[in-house]
N, C-alpha and C positions, 0 to 999 in steps of 0.2 A: 819542307820546313824552312823558315826564313833564316838568314844568317844570324840575325839577332837572337832568335830562340836557340839556335845551335850553340852560339857562344855562351848563352846563359847556362845551358846544361854542362858544356864543357868546363865552365868556371866552377861548377858544383861537384866535379869529379865523376860525372856520370858518363859511362861509355854507351854510345849509341850504336845500334846495329841496324839502322834503317827506320823509316817512319812507321812501318808496320809492326815494330816490336815494342815491348813494354817492359819496364823493370819487373823482374819476377816471372816473366814470360819469355825467356830467351835472352835477356841482356844482363850482363854482369854489373855490379856496382861496387865502387870502392869504399862505400860507407859500411856501417855496422850491419850485422845480420838482421833480417827482418824479424819483428816481433810477432809471434803467432797470434792470429786474430786481428792483426793491424794491417790494413792495405795502405800502401804509400799514397799520400795525398797529392804530392807534386811528382809529375812524370811527364814523359813525352805526350801521352794522351790522358785525357781525364779518366779517373778511376770510375767504375760502374758501367763500362762498355764492354771490354773484353775480360774484365775481372770475372773469375768463375762466378756465375750467378748465385747470389745468396737466396734464402728461402723466403725473406719477407720484403715487402715494398711499401713505402709511403711516397706518393707522387703528388705533386701540387702544382697548379698553374695559377700565377699571380698577375694582376694587372697594376701597372704604375699609377699612383695617385698624385704624381708630380711630373712636370715636364722639365725640371731643372737638372741639367746634366750633372752638375757638381754634386747635387743631392743624391742622384742615383749612383754616382761614382762612390760617395762615401758609403752607401749602403752595401755596395758590392765589396768594398774593402772590409767592412765589419762582418759581412757574411763569410768572406774568405778566412779571416782570422778565426772565427768561431768554428767554421766547418773543419779547418785543419786540426783544431784541438779536439773536436768531437770524434773525428775518425781515429784519433789516438787513444780514445777512451777517457778523455778529459772533459771537464766542464767547459762551458762556452768562454768563461773567464777564470782567472786563477782562483778567485774567491766567490765563485758565482752564486751558488745555492744558499749558503749559510754564513759566508765569511765576511759580508759587508754590513752596512748600517741596518740594524733590525728594524728601524723605523721607515725603511725604503724597500720597495719591491726588489726581490732577489734578481741578480743578473742571469741566473740559470734556474730553470723551473724545477729541477731536482729529481725528476722521476727516474733518471738513469744513474743516480748515485749508487755506487757499489757494483754497477754492472760493467763487464768487459766491453772492449770496442766492438766485438761481435762481427768483425770484418765489415764494419760500416763503410760504405762509399757514399759520397755526395757529388752529383753531377748537375751542372747548370746548362741551360740553354735559353735562346732568345727567339721569340716569335716575330713575324712581320710587323705587327703592331707596335712592338718595342722601338723598332727603328723609325716607324712613322711618327710616333709621339715626340721622339727626341730629335727629329730632323736629321737622322743618319741614313746613309745609303744602305738599303737592305741587300743581301746576297741573293742572286737569282734563284737558288734553290728553295727559297721561301715563297715562291709564286703559289697562289691558292690551288688546293687540289680540286680537280673536277667533281661533280656530283656523280657518285657511282650508283648503279642500279641497286635499289633496295635500301639505300641509306635512309635513315630516320634520325638525323642528327638533331640533338638538343643543344641550342645555343649556350645553355647553362652548364653544359659538360664539354664545351668545345673551345678552342682558341686559347688565348692567353699571351701576355707580353713576355713572361718569363716562367720558365719550368725549373722545378727542383726535384731531383730524383734521389731518394734515400733508399738504399738496399742494405740489408743487414740479416744476420742470422738470428736476431732477436727482435720481435715487433716492437717492444718498448723502446729499444734503442733507435730504431728508424723513426718512430713517431715523435721521440723526444727531439731528434735532430731537425725535423721539419717544423715542429712547434717553436723551437727556438729561433730558427732562421726567420719564420714569419714574424715572430715577436720582435726581433731585431730590426726588421724592415718596416715596422709600423711608421706611418707618416710618408713613406715613399712608395710602398706597394701593399696590396691587399689581396687575400685569397679570392680567386675566381672560381675554382673547383679543385677537387682533390680525390684521390683514389687510393684505397688500401689494397694490398695484394698479398696473397699467400701461395705457397707451393709454386716455385718457379715452373714455367711451362717450356723452357728451353735450356739446353746446355751450351755454355760458351767456352768450354774447355774439354779436351779429350780425357781429363781426368774425371769427369762427371758422367753418371748414367743419364740416359734420356728420361725425363719425367713424364707424367701423364697429365692431360687436361681433364675438365669436368665431364667430358664425353667418355672418359675411361681409356683413350688411346694415348700411346706414346706420341709426344709433340716435339717437333724440331729435330728429327733424326738427322737430316742433312744440313743442319744449321752450321754457319761458318764458325770456326773455333780460333781461339787466341793463338793456337799453335800453327796457324796458317798465314803468316805474315804477307806472303805474296798475293794471296786472295783478298786479305784485308785492305791492302794497298790499292787493289784493283776495284773493290766494291764498296768500301767503307770510309776510308780516310779521304779527305778533300785535298786535291792537289792543284786546284785552280781557284779563280775568283779572288776575293780580297785576302790580303796577306795574313789578317788576324785569324782567318778560318783554315789556313793550311795545317794540315795534321789534325784538324777537327773532323766533324761529320754532321749529319743531319739526323734528327730524330722525328720519326712519325709515331704518334700515340693514338690508338683507336680503342675506344671502349665498345666491346662486343658482347652483347647479351646472348647467352645460349638458352634456347627454349628446351631446357633439360627435361621437362616433364614429357614433352612430345617425343624427344629422343629416347627417353627411357621406355616408351611403348613401341619402339621400333625394333624389329627382329635383329639378331646378331648378324645374320647374313646380309641384311640390308645396311646396317651400320658399316660393315666391313667393305661393302661395295661403294659406299659413299666415300670412304677414306682411301681405299685402294691398298689397305694393309690388314693384316690380322690383328685382332685386338689383343691377343696374348703376347706372342713374340714381338710383334711389330714389324714382321718381314713384308715386303711388297709381294703381291700375288706372283706366284711363279718362282719365288726366291725362297731360301732357307733361313738366312739370318737377318737381324734387323738392319744391318748396314750393307747388305748385298745390293748392288746397284739394280734399280728397277728397270725392267725391259719395257720401254715404251714404244717399241717398234711394231708390236702386234696389238691383239685385242684382249690380251690377258687382263689388263687393267682397263676398267670402263672409261669411255671417253669423257665422261663427267665427273670422274673420280678426282678428289681433292689433290692427291700427290702428283697426278699427271698434269693438271692445269698449273699447279704451283711450282713445277720442276723447272730448273734452269734450262733443260733441253727444250721445253715448250715455250720458254720466254726469251730466246735469243742469247741465253747464257748469263743473264742478270741473276744476281744473288744479293740477299740482304742478311744482316745480323740480327736475329731475333732475340728478345730478352723479356718475354711477357710473363704475366702472372695471373693465376686464378683470382676470382673475387666472388664474394657472396655478400650482397647489400641488403639483407633483410628480404621482404617480400613486396609484391607490387599491389597488394590489397585485394587481389582476385584469386588468392590460393596458389600463386606461383612464385617461386623463388626469383629474385632479381640477381642472377648469377651468371658468370661467364668468364671470358677472357679479356684482360687488360693487355692489349697488344702493344708492345714497344719494339721498334725496329730501327736500326742504325744503318745508314747508306750514304753514299757520297753525293747522291743527287735524287731526291724524291721523285722528280718529273721523269727520269729515265729508268728508275728501279721500282719504286712503289706503284706509281700510276699504272703502267702496263700490267703489273702482276694483279693488282686489285681489280682492274677493269676486267681482266680475263676471268678471275674468280667470280666477280659480281654477276657476269653475264651467264656463265656456264656451269659453275660449280654446284653440284646438286646439295652440298652441305649448307648452302646459303638459305635453304628452306627452313633450316633450324637456327638461323643466326639473324641478329639484328644489330647493325652498326649505329650507335646512338650518341657517340662522342668522338671528336677528331681534333687533332692538333698537329702542327709541325713547327719544329724548332731548329735553329742553327746551334750547334754545340761546338764551342771553341776547343782548340787543343788543350793539352795539359799545361801546368803552371811551371815556369822556371823559378828559381829562388827569387823572392822579393816581389813576384808578380801577384796581382789579384784577379779574381774572375772578371772577364770581360774587358780587361785593361786595353787590349788591342783595338777595341772598337772606338776608343776615344782618342787614339793617337795617330 
């Protein structure tokens, strides 16, 4: 973390215990006690990363419609002000939905009136094309991902200059947040693609139980947790590169369609062999409990099982922080549900963490027979905001 950011937090009376910790997750604060259902907007890291994963998601990627840096900065300042209010359960402005001139459009769309904050978090990231359009140097971690075996990427579901991630325990709160930020950005940015998600598929805190994906298996048993600051420092938070990214991270988003109709006709034994765990308890083969360490030294777990190929032991120790969601987006017109996993993962370098992992899975994981990666994007996610800062401010200084 830069000296400027450290001084900013110290001036706000926040006690820091290392870049891997966050307020509410091991760090004390001299401020008032937190309000239930309200996640602090300003912190060492952006909320929505190690925050205990909420149940609902609205994710959007946008493209800039201007190359005027000052105009983009004004949009980011407006977004920050509105986002901070909405995460506290307030309207985008003080008299947003009904309190202004009745002959003018409301400043807030109003569908969240009367609803609580619902643990809303809003997280922003910037793609390589953002830097290209504005003539800014892009961080090295935004280098393009290689083409992986089996990818069928749709350009209409991939890329983007900016991403906004809204997570909440109420879907209407998440949708309201994205809707109003998109509206506020009109004239400077427009939606490229978006994704709704339900039923988190990972736990980001030891206080949460492991959820299940649409294949019916527990997902993310060995995910990194907020209570593991040393591992987060090692694998998630950026400590090199441009100053504005120190304490931030990178986000890889992948839309993964699951061929659930084919999966549903597969025997339980075959399903479990593909995963390497039992479907009920979620224990690795040869173990009793879900969190018992899998033994990869022998042949108890098949060589093409997902947990073997995705394990840190098989990948030279690399790990990522997953934060994905299930999705069902209607049908494909051929009698099959367009359903699957919207994969979200945070790491300190996609080239050293995601690329080797996905390369190994794409080549050898038997589960890939049931999956189709049809959307992909990478974003640089700045650190959290000190008092008075706005999203992306460090990029322009």
